[in-house]
C-alpha angles and dihedrals in degrees: 000000000000124000117223118167122174123185133166145186141186111230119194094229132096114275092245093055095049094043094047093051096042092043090060104082089198086075094055097095089055095059105022111076094201101046109092098180148341129210124195115234088182127039119275142273105076116256135156104291095031112143125208133179115222129195113195141160120228132165089355096305133109111236124193115188143153123234126199122201107237100171136023126175104170111241094002117055142359123184128186130177132197111260089182133006148088098314132351109274136174122203120190132182122199128187132198137166111265109212098306142026092266101058133065133200110218122193121192115193124183119184136163152135110257116195135196117013089347087058092056091045092049096113090051088046092052093052093046091045093050090051093046092047093049089052092047092050091049087051091049091049093051090044097052098037090055091060 
């Protein structure tokens, strides 16, 4: 069973400020509660083909995986896919103006095809992912709006 989790938030900050902050994976541990660390395999800044090692904790397990940036449209969209890790996953961010020049709608989407035990647990994983993503987006909103 596939996992496909879509969450979004409106952040009262200009689109460029939100997109530039989120599109820099070095910032991920600051706003993602479950991400412990990232390490660049390629030189920053982020470009298509950049590779990063992430260490996270999810559902009581430590996860280590490598993401590769597969699409980058500055101030609009960033897509990364696991190149190595527990199960194939794609994470995408999308940003658009939300009503005025001072607010941004950010969409976070995680989708993948878990196999083995993870495949059986996909419905539970989807619920847990949605909950975690909502908390992370709330944390991001608070962080960026306080600047």
